[in-house]
C-alpha positions in Angstrom: -10.1 -10.2 -8.0 -12.4 -7.5 -9.0 -13.4 -5.8 -12.3 -13.0 -2.3 -10.6 -10.6 -0.1 -12.4 -9.7 1.8 -9.3 -8.2 -0.2 -6.4 -8.5 2.5 -3.8 -11.9 1.2 -2.7 -10.6 -2.4 -2.5 -8.2 -2.1 0.4 -10.8 -2.4 3.2 -12.6 -5.4 1.7 -9.3 -7.1 0.9 -8.0 -6.8 4.5 -11.4 -7.9 5.9 -11.4 -10.9 3.6 -7.9 -11.9 4.5 -8.9 -11.7 8.2 -11.9 -13.9 7.7 -10.1 -16.5 5.6 -6.9 -16.6 7.7 -8.3 -16.0 11.1 -6.1 -12.9 11.5 -5.4 -9.7 9.7 -1.9 -9.2 8.1 0.7 -7.2 10.0 2.0 -5.7 6.8 0.6 -4.8 3.3 2.6 -4.2 0.2 0.6 -2.6 -2.6 1.0 -0.6 -5.8 0.0 3.0 -6.4 -3.6 2.1 -7.2 -4.2 1.4 -3.5 -2.6 4.5 -2.2 -5.0 7.1 -0.8 -5.2 9.1 2.4 -8.3 7.1 3.5 -6.4 3.8 3.0 -3.4 5.0 4.8 -5.5 6.1 7.8 -7.4 2.7 7.7 -4.1 0.8 7.9 -2.8 3.0 10.6 -6.0 2.5 12.6 -5.7 -1.3 12.2 -2.0 -1.0 13.2 -1.0 -2.6 9.8 2.3 -1.5 8.3 1.5 -0.2 4.8 4.1 -0.1 2.1 2.3 1.6 -0.8 3.8 3.1 -3.9 3.1 6.8 -4.1 4.3 7.4 -7.7 4.1 5.6 -11.0 7.3 4.5 -12.7 7.4 4.4 -16.5 8.1 1.0 -17.9 11.8 0.5 -18.4 12.7 3.7 -16.4 15.7 3.3 -14.2 15.7 4.9 -10.7 18.6 5.4 -8.3 18.2 3.1 -5.4 17.7 4.6 -1.9 20.8 4.9 0.2 20.8 3.2 3.6 20.0 5.4 6.6 17.4 8.1 7.3 15.2 9.3 4.5 16.2 12.6 3.0 14.0 15.6 3.7 11.2 15.9 1.2 11.2 12.1 0.5 7.7 10.8 -0.5 
């Protein structure tokens, strides 16, 4: 927990704390858009941690069409 409004600077300390407390780093991370930055994606890649980070904000109550199985379409974010 942190009072920081921006989560982008919290990814590295979060992963490091998990590693210290659990004795190993996670193999995967699921996070909201607040954690998504080029720096964090590079950090996860360098640590060989699979990152599943939201890239867009969805309005409350907004319905989206689910992704279809198979390869991602061209231009998918």
